[in-house]
C-alpha positions, 0 to 999 in steps of 0.5 A, a space after each residue: 526526568 529519570 528513567 528506570 533502565 532496569 526493564 529496558 530490553 536491548 534492541 539486539 535482544 528483540 532482533 534476535 527473538 524476531 529472527 529465531 522465533 518459530 510457528 509452533 504446530 502441535 507435534 501430534 497434528 498429522 500433517 501431509 508430509 509436504 506441508 510438514 516440510 513447508 513449516 519446518 523450512 519456514 522455522 529453520 531456514 527462513 529467507 524472509 528478512 534478507 528478502 526484505 532487507 534486499 527489497 526494502 533497504 537496498 531498493 527502497 520505495 517503488 513508485 511506478 515510472 521510477 528506476 526503482 520500480 524497474 530495479 524491483 522487477 529485475 531483482 524479483 525475476 533474478 531471485 526467482 531464477 536463482 531458485 530454478 523458477 522460470 521468470 520474466 517482465 511483462 509489459 502492460 503499459 507506460 508511465 511518466 518517468 520520475 525520480 526522487 531527489 534530496 529535499 530540504 525545506 527550511 524556515 528562514 524567517 522569523 527564525 532558522 529552523 529545518 522543517 520535517 517535509 517531503 516532496 510529493 510523488 511526481 512533483 517538479 524540481 525547484 532546479 535551484 532553492 526557491 525562498 518565498 513568503 508563506 500565505 494561508 488560504 483566505 477566509 472567504 465564502 464564495 468562488 468570487 471572493 476566492 478568485 479575487 484573492 487568487 492573484 495575490 498568491 503570485 510569488 508565495 508558497 501557499 499552505 493548502 490543507 486544513 490546520 490541525 489545532 491538536 497534533 496528538 492522537 485520538 487514542 492519546 486524547 482519550 486515555 489522558 483527558 476527562 470524558 467531558 474533555 474528551 467529548 469536547 475535543 472530539 466535537 471540535 475536531 469533527 466540526 473543524 473537519 466539516 467547516 474545512 470541507 464546507 469552505 473548499 466546496 464554497 470556493 469552488 475548487 477540489 484537491 486537483 483543480 485548486 493546485 492547478 489554479 494556484 500554480 496558474 497564477 504564479 504561486 512559487 509553491 504549494 504545502 500540504 499536511 496530509 496527516 493520519 491523525 497519528 503522531 509522526 505519520 503523514 501519507 504521501 501521494 502524488 503532486 497535482 502541480 506540473 511546474 511548481 514544487 508541491 510538498 507535505 509538511 509534518 503536522 507540527 511544522 505545518 501548524 507552526 507556519 499556519 499560526 504564524 502566517 494567520 497572525 501576520 508574522 509573514 514567515 518565509 521558507 526555502 525549498 530545495 527539491 532535486 527530483 528528476 523528470 525522466 523519459 517515459 518508462 515502461 511498466 511491468 509485471 514480474 511473472 514466475 512460473 513452475 510448470 504443472 506436471 499433470 495439468 500444466 494449463 491449469 494454474 494457481 496464482 500467487 498475487 501481490 503488488 510489487 509497486 508502492 507509494 514512495 513517502 517511505 520504503 513500502 514495507 507493509 504496503 506491499 513489501 510483506 505481500 511481495 516477500 511472502 509470495 516469494 518466499 512461498 514460491 521458493 519453498 514450493 519449488 524446493 519441496 513440491 517438486 511434482 506439482 500438478 498444476 502450474 503455479 504462477 507468481 504475479 507481482 504487479 506493477 501500478 496497483 496503487 494507481 488502479 489495479 493496473 498491473 493485475 488488470 493488465 495481466 487478466 486482459 493480456 493472458 486470456 488462456 491463463 485466466 481460462 484455466 485459474 484454479 485459484 488466485 491467492 492475494 495478500 496485500 494489507 500489511 504485516 499481520 497474520 491472515 485472519 479473513 478469507 471470504 468466498 468473494 461471492 462464489 457459490 461453491 467457494 466453501 466446498 474447495 476453500 473449506 477443503 484446502 484449509 483442512 490441510 493447514 496447520 491448526 496453528 495457522 488455520 485457527 486464527 482465520 474467519 471465513 465468510 462464504 459465499 461472501 461478496 465479490 470484491 470490487 477493488 482495494 487489491 488485485 484479487 478483484 481484478 480476477 474476480 471481475 473476470 469471474 476467476 476465483 480470487 481470494 484475499 488473504 485479509 491480514 490483522 491490521 497492526 495499525 496498518 491503516 492509521 500508521 503505515 498505509 502510504 505513509 512516511 512510516 511504512 518502513 522495514 522495522 514495521 514488519 513482524 516477521 513472525 506474522 509473516 512466516 505464518 502467512 508464508 505457511 498458510 499460502 504454501 499450504 493453500 497453494 499445494 492444496 489447490 494444485 493437488 485438488 482432483 476437481 476444477 474449481 466451480 466458478 458459479 456466482 451468487 445471486 446478488 443482493 439488493 441495495 438500499 434503494 431496492 436495486 440489485 447489486 451488480 458483479 463488479 465490472 471487468 475493467 481495462 488497466 490504465 496503460 499510461 499516465 496521460 490524463 491521470 490525476 
Protein backbone atom coordinates (compact mmCIF):
# COMPACT_ATOMS: atom_id res chain seq x y z
CA UNK A 1 0.00 0.00 0.00
CA UNK A 2 1.31 3.45 -0.89
CA UNK A 3 1.19 5.85 2.05
CA UNK A 4 1.01 9.61 1.54
CA UNK A 5 3.56 10.91 4.02
CA UNK A 6 3.03 14.61 3.26
CA UNK A 7 0.69 15.08 6.19
CA UNK A 8 2.59 12.89 8.67
CA UNK A 9 3.41 14.68 11.93
CA UNK A 10 6.69 13.62 13.53
CA UNK A 11 6.36 12.19 17.03
CA UNK A 12 8.87 14.74 18.37
CA UNK A 13 6.62 17.59 17.18
CA UNK A 14 3.59 16.07 18.91
CA UNK A 15 5.63 15.57 22.06
CA UNK A 16 6.67 19.21 21.98
CA UNK A 17 3.05 20.28 21.55
CA UNK A 18 2.02 18.27 24.59
CA UNK A 19 4.91 19.63 26.64
CA UNK A 20 4.42 23.34 25.87
CA UNK A 21 0.65 23.62 25.59
CA UNK A 22 -0.91 25.75 28.30
CA UNK A 23 -4.20 25.97 30.13
CA UNK A 24 -5.45 29.22 28.65
CA UNK A 25 -7.08 31.55 31.15
CA UNK A 26 -8.71 34.81 30.10
CA UNK A 27 -6.24 37.54 31.12
CA UNK A 28 -9.21 39.81 31.94
CA UNK A 29 -10.56 37.32 34.47
CA UNK A 30 -10.07 38.53 38.03
CA UNK A 31 -8.56 35.56 39.82
CA UNK A 32 -7.41 35.41 43.39
CA UNK A 33 -3.63 36.13 43.23
CA UNK A 34 -2.79 32.79 44.83
CA UNK A 35 -4.98 30.89 42.35
CA UNK A 36 -3.35 32.91 39.56
CA UNK A 37 0.04 31.73 40.84
CA UNK A 38 -1.20 28.13 40.61
CA UNK A 39 -2.12 28.67 36.96
CA UNK A 40 1.23 30.29 36.15
CA UNK A 41 3.17 27.48 37.83
CA UNK A 42 1.25 24.77 35.97
CA UNK A 43 1.75 26.56 32.66
CA UNK A 44 5.40 27.48 33.11
CA UNK A 45 6.96 24.92 35.44
CA UNK A 46 4.89 21.74 35.35
CA UNK A 47 6.57 18.69 36.84
CA UNK A 48 3.87 16.29 35.64
CA UNK A 49 5.81 14.63 32.84
CA UNK A 50 8.83 13.96 35.01
CA UNK A 51 6.65 12.60 37.82
CA UNK A 52 4.94 10.29 35.32
CA UNK A 53 8.29 9.16 33.93
CA UNK A 54 9.70 8.32 37.36
CA UNK A 55 6.56 6.53 38.52
CA UNK A 56 5.44 4.72 35.36
CA UNK A 57 8.63 4.10 33.39
CA UNK A 58 10.93 3.91 36.41
CA UNK A 59 8.89 1.91 38.93
CA UNK A 60 6.19 0.54 36.66
CA UNK A 61 3.01 -1.26 37.75
CA UNK A 62 2.21 -1.25 41.46
CA UNK A 63 0.38 -4.41 42.45
CA UNK A 64 -0.27 -4.73 46.18
CA UNK A 65 2.22 -7.10 47.81
CA UNK A 66 5.00 -6.47 45.26
CA UNK A 67 8.37 -4.76 45.75
CA UNK A 68 7.26 -2.24 43.13
CA UNK A 69 4.35 -1.13 45.32
CA UNK A 70 6.72 -0.54 48.22
CA UNK A 71 9.09 1.32 45.89
CA UNK A 72 6.19 3.58 44.83
CA UNK A 73 5.33 4.27 48.47
CA UNK A 74 8.92 5.20 49.24
CA UNK A 75 9.30 7.24 46.05
CA UNK A 76 6.15 9.28 46.67
CA UNK A 77 7.08 9.95 50.31
CA UNK A 78 10.58 10.95 49.24
CA UNK A 79 9.20 13.26 46.57
CA UNK A 80 6.98 15.02 49.11
CA UNK A 81 9.88 15.42 51.54
CA UNK A 82 12.02 16.92 48.77
CA UNK A 83 9.42 19.69 48.53
CA UNK A 84 9.55 20.32 52.29
CA UNK A 85 6.37 18.40 53.07
CA UNK A 86 6.21 16.01 56.02
CA UNK A 87 5.52 12.50 54.74
CA UNK A 88 5.45 8.97 56.06
CA UNK A 89 4.16 5.50 55.28
CA UNK A 90 1.18 4.29 57.29
CA UNK A 91 0.73 0.53 57.39
CA UNK A 92 -2.86 -0.72 57.17
CA UNK A 93 -2.27 -4.45 56.60
CA UNK A 94 -0.28 -7.12 54.80
CA UNK A 95 -0.65 -8.95 51.49
CA UNK A 96 0.77 -12.01 49.82
CA UNK A 97 4.19 -11.18 48.42
CA UNK A 98 4.79 -11.70 44.71
CA UNK A 99 6.87 -10.28 41.89
CA UNK A 100 6.34 -10.57 38.17
CA UNK A 101 9.17 -12.05 36.12
CA UNK A 102 9.66 -12.83 32.45
CA UNK A 103 6.90 -14.68 30.64
CA UNK A 104 7.36 -16.48 27.33
CA UNK A 105 4.53 -18.38 25.67
CA UNK A 106 5.12 -20.15 22.36
CA UNK A 107 3.10 -22.48 20.18
CA UNK A 108 5.32 -25.46 19.37
CA UNK A 109 2.86 -27.56 17.33
CA UNK A 110 1.59 -27.72 14.59
CA UNK A 111 4.01 -24.88 13.86
CA UNK A 112 6.21 -22.54 15.83
CA UNK A 113 4.88 -19.14 16.83
CA UNK A 114 5.54 -16.79 19.74
CA UNK A 115 2.23 -15.85 21.34
CA UNK A 116 1.12 -12.54 22.83
CA UNK A 117 0.42 -13.55 26.42
CA UNK A 118 0.66 -12.23 29.98
CA UNK A 119 0.93 -14.12 33.24
CA UNK A 120 -1.90 -13.16 35.60
CA UNK A 121 -1.12 -11.42 38.87
CA UNK A 122 -0.03 -13.75 41.70
CA UNK A 123 0.14 -16.69 39.30
CA UNK A 124 2.53 -19.46 40.34
CA UNK A 125 5.75 -19.72 38.34
CA UNK A 126 6.53 -22.67 36.11
CA UNK A 127 10.01 -23.18 37.69
CA UNK A 128 11.02 -24.65 34.36
CA UNK A 129 9.11 -24.32 31.11
CA UNK A 130 6.10 -26.61 30.66
CA UNK A 131 4.96 -27.86 27.27
CA UNK A 132 1.55 -29.42 26.85
CA UNK A 133 -1.37 -29.96 24.53
CA UNK A 134 -4.07 -27.29 24.47
CA UNK A 135 -7.70 -28.33 24.96
CA UNK A 136 -11.00 -26.48 25.08
CA UNK A 137 -13.87 -26.98 27.51
CA UNK A 138 -16.11 -29.87 26.44
CA UNK A 139 -19.45 -29.28 24.76
CA UNK A 140 -21.62 -30.67 27.55
CA UNK A 141 -24.82 -29.45 29.19
CA UNK A 142 -24.64 -30.61 32.80
CA UNK A 143 -22.34 -30.73 35.78
CA UNK A 144 -22.38 -34.52 35.75
CA UNK A 145 -21.15 -34.60 32.16
CA UNK A 146 -18.53 -31.97 32.85
CA UNK A 147 -17.24 -33.74 35.95
CA UNK A 148 -16.94 -36.91 33.90
CA UNK A 149 -14.72 -35.00 31.43
CA UNK A 150 -12.61 -33.27 34.09
CA UNK A 151 -9.98 -36.04 34.62
CA UNK A 152 -9.09 -35.85 30.92
CA UNK A 153 -7.72 -32.32 31.54
CA UNK A 154 -4.79 -33.83 33.44
CA UNK A 155 -1.50 -32.74 31.87
CA UNK A 156 -3.26 -30.35 29.47
CA UNK A 157 -3.38 -26.57 29.16
CA UNK A 158 -7.06 -25.66 29.21
CA UNK A 159 -8.57 -22.72 27.32
CA UNK A 160 -11.16 -21.49 29.80
CA UNK A 161 -12.55 -18.28 28.27
CA UNK A 162 -15.20 -17.67 25.66
CA UNK A 163 -14.11 -17.92 22.03
CA UNK A 164 -14.49 -14.66 20.12
CA UNK A 165 -15.42 -15.29 16.50
CA UNK A 166 -14.75 -11.68 15.48
CA UNK A 167 -11.80 -9.79 16.94
CA UNK A 168 -12.83 -6.38 15.63
CA UNK A 169 -14.21 -3.59 17.80
CA UNK A 170 -17.91 -2.79 17.66
CA UNK A 171 -17.10 0.73 16.43
CA UNK A 172 -15.13 -0.62 13.47
CA UNK A 173 -17.85 -3.08 12.53
CA UNK A 174 -20.44 -0.31 12.75
CA UNK A 175 -18.33 1.97 10.55
CA UNK A 176 -17.79 -0.45 7.69
CA UNK A 177 -20.65 -2.98 7.72
CA UNK A 178 -23.99 -2.38 6.11
CA UNK A 179 -26.73 -1.68 8.68
CA UNK A 180 -28.14 -5.15 8.07
CA UNK A 181 -24.77 -6.86 8.52
CA UNK A 182 -24.02 -4.80 11.62
CA UNK A 183 -27.28 -5.84 13.28
CA UNK A 184 -26.67 -9.48 12.31
CA UNK A 185 -23.12 -9.53 13.74
CA UNK A 186 -24.21 -7.68 16.86
CA UNK A 187 -27.00 -10.18 17.50
CA UNK A 188 -24.62 -13.11 16.96
CA UNK A 189 -22.10 -11.65 19.40
CA UNK A 190 -24.74 -11.04 22.06
CA UNK A 191 -26.11 -14.57 21.64
CA UNK A 192 -22.62 -16.09 21.89
CA UNK A 193 -22.06 -14.25 25.19
CA UNK A 194 -25.42 -15.47 26.53
CA UNK A 195 -24.68 -19.02 25.43
CA UNK A 196 -21.31 -19.04 27.17
CA UNK A 197 -22.79 -17.63 30.38
CA UNK A 198 -25.47 -20.32 30.29
CA UNK A 199 -22.84 -22.99 29.61
CA UNK A 200 -20.78 -22.04 32.66
CA UNK A 201 -23.91 -22.00 34.81
CA UNK A 202 -25.02 -25.41 33.52
CA UNK A 203 -21.69 -27.10 34.31
CA UNK A 204 -21.94 -25.82 37.87
CA UNK A 205 -18.77 -23.73 38.16
CA UNK A 206 -17.71 -20.07 38.14
CA UNK A 207 -14.55 -18.04 37.51
CA UNK A 208 -13.15 -19.00 40.92
CA UNK A 209 -14.21 -22.63 41.26
CA UNK A 210 -13.46 -23.78 37.71
CA UNK A 211 -9.71 -23.02 37.84
CA UNK A 212 -9.59 -24.73 41.23
CA UNK A 213 -11.26 -27.83 39.81
CA UNK A 214 -8.91 -27.93 36.81
CA UNK A 215 -5.89 -27.53 39.07
CA UNK A 216 -7.14 -30.29 41.37
CA UNK A 217 -7.34 -32.86 38.55
CA UNK A 218 -3.79 -32.06 37.43
CA UNK A 219 -4.15 -29.64 34.52
CA UNK A 220 -0.75 -28.31 33.43
CA UNK A 221 -1.99 -24.74 33.10
CA UNK A 222 -4.95 -22.50 32.34
CA UNK A 223 -5.28 -19.87 29.63
CA UNK A 224 -7.96 -17.21 29.28
CA UNK A 225 -8.49 -14.22 27.03
CA UNK A 226 -10.15 -11.37 28.92
CA UNK A 227 -10.67 -9.23 25.83
CA UNK A 228 -12.15 -5.74 26.23
CA UNK A 229 -13.73 -5.65 22.78
CA UNK A 230 -11.11 -3.18 21.59
CA UNK A 231 -8.35 -4.56 19.41
CA UNK A 232 -5.13 -5.16 21.31
CA UNK A 233 -6.48 -4.57 24.82
CA UNK A 234 -6.99 -7.37 27.36
CA UNK A 235 -7.74 -6.95 31.04
CA UNK A 236 -5.29 -8.49 33.50
CA UNK A 237 -6.54 -9.47 36.95
CA UNK A 238 -5.40 -12.08 39.45
CA UNK A 239 -4.81 -15.80 38.96
CA UNK A 240 -7.24 -18.25 40.58
CA UNK A 241 -4.66 -21.02 40.91
CA UNK A 242 -2.04 -21.79 43.55
CA UNK A 243 0.14 -24.43 41.86
CA UNK A 244 -0.19 -24.14 38.08
CA UNK A 245 0.32 -21.08 35.86
CA UNK A 246 -2.62 -19.05 34.68
CA UNK A 247 -2.10 -16.79 31.69
CA UNK A 248 -4.04 -14.40 29.48
CA UNK A 249 -3.57 -14.67 25.71
CA UNK A 250 -4.46 -11.92 23.25
CA UNK A 251 -7.71 -12.53 21.40
CA UNK A 252 -6.02 -13.22 18.06
CA UNK A 253 -3.70 -15.96 19.32
CA UNK A 254 -6.33 -17.35 21.68
CA UNK A 255 -8.78 -17.69 18.81
CA UNK A 256 -6.19 -19.51 16.68
CA UNK A 257 -5.47 -22.01 19.44
CA UNK A 258 -9.17 -22.51 20.09
CA UNK A 259 -9.94 -23.26 16.44
CA UNK A 260 -7.03 -25.68 16.22
CA UNK A 261 -8.11 -27.54 19.34
CA UNK A 262 -11.75 -27.62 18.20
CA UNK A 263 -10.74 -29.00 14.80
CA UNK A 264 -8.62 -31.76 16.36
CA UNK A 265 -5.20 -30.38 15.39
CA UNK A 266 -3.93 -30.98 18.98
CA UNK A 267 -1.89 -27.75 19.28
CA UNK A 268 0.86 -27.55 21.89
CA UNK A 269 2.22 -24.52 23.70
CA UNK A 270 5.18 -23.95 25.97
CA UNK A 271 4.86 -21.65 29.00
CA UNK A 272 7.88 -20.24 30.80
CA UNK A 273 6.71 -17.92 33.59
CA UNK A 274 9.38 -16.85 36.06
CA UNK A 275 7.47 -14.94 38.73
CA UNK A 276 8.47 -15.12 42.40
CA UNK A 277 6.44 -15.94 45.48
CA UNK A 278 7.79 -13.66 48.21
CA UNK A 279 7.23 -13.40 51.98
CA UNK A 280 4.11 -11.65 53.26
CA UNK A 281 4.48 -7.96 52.46
CA UNK A 282 3.36 -4.96 54.51
CA UNK A 283 0.72 -2.75 52.86
CA UNK A 284 1.10 1.01 53.20
CA UNK A 285 -0.52 4.31 52.38
CA UNK A 286 1.72 7.28 51.63
CA UNK A 287 0.58 10.22 53.76
CA UNK A 288 1.88 13.76 53.36
CA UNK A 289 0.84 16.74 55.46
CA UNK A 290 1.19 20.53 55.40
CA UNK A 291 0.16 21.65 58.88
CA UNK A 292 -2.55 24.32 59.07
CA UNK A 293 -1.57 27.69 60.57
CA UNK A 294 -4.97 28.66 62.02
CA UNK A 295 -7.04 25.47 62.15
CA UNK A 296 -4.52 22.62 62.29
CA UNK A 297 -7.15 20.13 63.48
CA UNK A 298 -9.29 20.62 60.40
CA UNK A 299 -8.24 18.94 57.16
CA UNK A 300 -8.47 19.17 53.40
CA UNK A 301 -7.54 15.79 51.89
CA UNK A 302 -6.18 15.20 48.40
CA UNK A 303 -6.91 11.59 47.54
CA UNK A 304 -5.74 9.12 44.87
CA UNK A 305 -4.82 5.46 44.87
CA UNK A 306 -1.20 4.64 44.20
CA UNK A 307 -1.60 0.92 43.52
CA UNK A 308 -2.56 -0.64 40.19
CA UNK A 309 -3.07 -3.92 38.44
CA UNK A 310 0.08 -4.97 36.66
CA UNK A 311 -0.81 -5.84 33.07
CA UNK A 312 0.78 -2.55 32.02
CA UNK A 313 2.03 0.58 33.86
CA UNK A 314 -1.14 1.69 35.63
CA UNK A 315 -0.93 5.05 33.85
CA UNK A 316 -4.57 6.17 33.80
CA UNK A 317 -5.53 3.91 36.71
CA UNK A 318 -4.29 5.62 38.67
CA UNK A 319 -0.96 7.16 37.74
CA UNK A 320 -2.74 10.28 36.52
CA UNK A 321 -4.62 10.73 39.79
CA UNK A 322 -1.41 10.17 41.73
CA UNK A 323 0.65 12.74 39.82
CA UNK A 324 -2.27 15.21 39.93
CA UNK A 325 -2.30 15.10 43.73
CA UNK A 326 1.50 15.16 44.05
CA UNK A 327 1.80 18.16 41.73
CA UNK A 328 -1.02 19.90 43.58
CA UNK A 329 0.78 19.43 46.90
CA UNK A 330 4.02 20.78 45.41
CA UNK A 331 2.23 23.90 44.17
CA UNK A 332 0.29 24.45 47.39
CA UNK A 333 3.49 24.20 49.42
CA UNK A 334 5.19 26.70 47.13
CA UNK A 335 2.47 29.33 46.74
CA UNK A 336 0.17 28.93 49.73
CA UNK A 337 2.49 29.15 52.73
CA UNK A 338 -0.16 30.30 55.21
CA UNK A 339 -2.70 27.54 54.71
CA UNK A 340 -5.42 27.89 57.34
CA UNK A 341 -6.34 24.22 57.51
CA UNK A 342 -4.02 21.22 57.38
CA UNK A 343 -3.68 19.87 53.86
CA UNK A 344 -3.20 16.11 53.60
CA UNK A 345 -2.32 13.96 50.62
CA UNK A 346 -3.35 10.32 50.83
CA UNK A 347 -1.95 7.96 48.20
CA UNK A 348 -3.75 4.74 48.96
CA UNK A 349 -2.65 1.13 48.64
CA UNK A 350 -4.83 -1.83 47.62
CA UNK A 351 -7.69 0.20 46.20
CA UNK A 352 -8.05 -2.42 43.51
CA UNK A 353 -8.87 -5.11 46.07
CA UNK A 354 -11.69 -3.13 47.68
CA UNK A 355 -10.65 0.41 48.74
CA UNK A 356 -8.51 -1.15 51.46
CA UNK A 357 -5.99 1.65 51.90
CA UNK A 358 -8.50 4.48 52.20
CA UNK A 359 -10.80 2.39 54.39
CA UNK A 360 -7.82 1.64 56.61
CA UNK A 361 -7.01 5.35 56.85
CA UNK A 362 -10.59 6.21 57.80
CA UNK A 363 -10.64 3.51 60.49
CA UNK A 364 -7.15 4.21 61.84
CA UNK A 365 -7.30 8.04 62.00
CA UNK A 366 -10.58 8.96 63.74
CA UNK A 367 -9.28 12.35 64.90
CA UNK A 368 -8.45 13.37 61.35
CA UNK A 369 -11.76 12.06 60.01
CA UNK A 370 -13.64 14.08 62.64
CA UNK A 371 -12.01 17.25 61.32
CA UNK A 372 -12.20 16.71 57.55
CA UNK A 373 -13.42 19.80 55.72
CA UNK A 374 -13.46 17.95 52.39
CA UNK A 375 -11.69 15.16 50.54
CA UNK A 376 -11.09 15.45 46.79
CA UNK A 377 -10.46 12.17 44.97
CA UNK A 378 -9.37 11.63 41.36
CA UNK A 379 -9.26 8.20 39.81
CA UNK A 380 -10.81 7.66 36.41
CA UNK A 381 -8.32 8.44 33.73
CA UNK A 382 -6.38 11.14 32.01
CA UNK A 383 -9.29 13.41 30.99
CA UNK A 384 -10.24 16.84 32.28
CA UNK A 385 -12.67 16.84 35.19
CA UNK A 386 -16.25 17.22 33.94
CA UNK A 387 -18.40 15.94 36.84
CA UNK A 388 -18.66 16.71 40.55
CA UNK A 389 -21.52 15.31 42.63
CA UNK A 390 -22.60 16.46 46.07
CA UNK A 391 -22.43 12.80 47.18
CA UNK A 392 -25.71 13.06 49.05
CA UNK A 393 -24.76 15.92 51.40
CA UNK A 394 -27.70 18.33 51.63
CA UNK A 395 -25.63 21.52 51.86
CA UNK A 396 -22.94 20.48 49.40
CA UNK A 397 -24.09 23.06 46.85
CA UNK A 398 -23.48 25.89 49.33
CA UNK A 399 -19.78 25.16 49.73
CA UNK A 400 -18.85 23.36 46.49
CA UNK A 401 -20.56 26.10 44.49
CA UNK A 402 -18.70 28.77 46.43
CA UNK A 403 -15.35 27.00 46.03
CA UNK A 404 -15.88 26.54 42.30
CA UNK A 405 -16.33 30.30 41.99
CA UNK A 406 -12.62 30.57 42.79
CA UNK A 407 -11.64 28.23 39.93
CA UNK A 408 -10.64 29.76 36.56
CA UNK A 409 -13.59 29.77 34.14
CA UNK A 410 -11.55 27.91 31.50
CA UNK A 411 -11.41 24.99 33.94
CA UNK A 412 -14.74 25.39 35.74
CA UNK A 413 -16.86 25.71 32.59
CA UNK A 414 -16.20 22.06 31.67
CA UNK A 415 -17.75 20.83 34.91
CA UNK A 416 -21.31 19.62 35.39
CA UNK A 417 -22.46 19.43 39.00
CA UNK A 418 -25.18 17.34 40.63
CA UNK A 419 -26.56 18.38 44.03
CA UNK A 420 -27.18 16.86 46.43
CA UNK A 421 -26.46 13.78 44.34
CA UNK A 422 -26.27 10.26 45.69
CA UNK A 423 -23.57 8.92 48.03
CA UNK A 424 -20.90 6.83 46.34
CA UNK A 425 -21.01 3.28 47.61
CA UNK A 426 -17.79 2.09 45.99
CA UNK A 427 -15.84 2.46 42.80
CA UNK A 428 -13.12 4.65 44.24
CA UNK A 429 -11.69 6.03 47.44
CA UNK A 430 -14.04 8.99 47.96
CA UNK A 431 -16.59 6.32 48.93
CA UNK A 432 -14.55 5.42 52.02
CA UNK A 433 -15.00 8.98 53.32
CA UNK A 434 -18.63 9.26 52.28
CA UNK A 435 -19.46 6.05 54.18
CA UNK A 436 -17.99 7.71 57.29
CA UNK A 437 -20.26 10.72 56.78
CA UNK A 438 -17.39 12.87 55.55
CA UNK A 439 -17.75 15.14 52.49
CA UNK A 440 -15.69 13.17 49.98
CA UNK A 441 -15.95 14.21 46.36
CA UNK A 442 -15.01 12.42 43.17
CA UNK A 443 -13.44 14.64 40.53
CA UNK A 444 -14.95 12.69 37.64
CA UNK A 445 -13.04 13.08 34.42
CA UNK A 446 -13.79 12.73 30.71
CA UNK A 447 -13.01 9.10 30.01
CA UNK A 448 -10.88 9.24 26.82
CA UNK A 449 -11.80 5.59 26.17
CA UNK A 450 -10.85 4.69 29.75
CA UNK A 451 -13.27 1.85 30.46
CA UNK A 452 -12.85 0.11 27.12
CA UNK A 453 -9.19 0.72 26.41
CA UNK A 454 -7.03 1.43 29.47
CA UNK A 455 -8.94 0.39 32.61
CA UNK A 456 -7.01 -2.60 34.01
CA UNK A 457 -5.68 -3.48 30.56
CA UNK A 458 -2.40 -4.24 28.85
CA UNK A 459 -2.59 -0.78 27.22
CA UNK A 460 -2.65 1.39 30.34
CA UNK A 461 0.69 2.99 29.56
CA UNK A 462 2.46 6.36 29.76
CA UNK A 463 1.66 7.24 26.14
CA UNK A 464 -2.09 7.28 26.94
CA UNK A 465 -1.68 10.30 29.23
CA UNK A 466 -2.85 13.64 27.82
CA UNK A 467 -0.84 16.01 29.96
CA UNK A 468 -2.82 19.10 28.90
CA UNK A 469 -5.87 17.53 30.55
CA UNK A 470 -3.95 16.59 33.69
CA UNK A 471 -2.68 20.18 33.98
CA UNK A 472 -6.31 21.30 33.91
CA UNK A 473 -7.02 18.97 36.84
CA UNK A 474 -4.05 20.21 38.87
CA UNK A 475 -5.33 23.79 38.59
CA UNK A 476 -8.81 22.65 39.61
CA UNK A 477 -7.61 20.60 42.57
CA UNK A 478 -5.23 23.27 43.84
CA UNK A 479 -7.92 25.95 43.61
CA UNK A 480 -10.52 23.78 45.36
CA UNK A 481 -8.06 22.85 48.11
CA UNK A 482 -7.18 26.52 48.60
CA UNK A 483 -10.81 27.62 48.71
CA UNK A 484 -11.76 24.79 51.09
CA UNK A 485 -8.85 25.65 53.37
CA UNK A 486 -9.73 29.36 53.42
CA UNK A 487 -13.48 28.92 53.94
CA UNK A 488 -14.39 30.49 57.32
CA UNK A 489 -17.07 27.84 57.88
CA UNK A 490 -16.71 24.12 58.54
CA UNK A 491 -18.63 22.03 56.01
CA UNK A 492 -22.09 20.81 56.89
CA UNK A 493 -22.41 17.01 56.97
CA UNK A 494 -26.19 16.71 56.90
CA UNK A 495 -27.23 13.76 54.73
CA UNK A 496 -30.05 13.82 52.23
CA UNK A 497 -33.31 11.93 52.66
CA UNK A 498 -32.62 8.77 50.68
CA UNK A 499 -35.00 7.80 47.85
CA UNK A 500 -36.84 4.52 47.40
CA UNK A 501 -35.64 1.78 45.10
CA UNK A 502 -37.66 -0.15 42.51
CA UNK A 503 -39.07 -2.36 45.26
CA UNK A 504 -40.34 0.62 47.25
CA UNK A 505 -37.68 0.24 49.96
CA UNK A 506 -35.63 3.19 51.18
CA UNK A 507 -32.07 3.12 49.88
CA UNK A 508 -29.55 3.02 52.69
CA UNK A 509 -26.55 5.29 53.09
CA UNK A 510 -23.39 3.29 52.26
CA UNK A 511 -22.09 1.24 55.16
CA UNK A 512 -18.76 2.06 56.79
CA UNK A 513 -16.62 -1.03 56.20
CA UNK A 514 -13.43 -2.41 57.65
CA UNK A 515 -10.66 -2.80 55.08
CA UNK A 516 -9.37 -6.18 54.03
CA UNK A 517 -6.13 -6.15 56.01
CA UNK A 518 -4.67 -9.36 54.59
CA UNK A 519 -4.96 -11.50 51.47
CA UNK A 520 -6.26 -14.49 53.42
CA UNK A 521 -9.37 -15.83 51.68
CA UNK A 522 -9.02 -13.20 48.92
CA UNK A 523 -10.25 -14.36 45.51
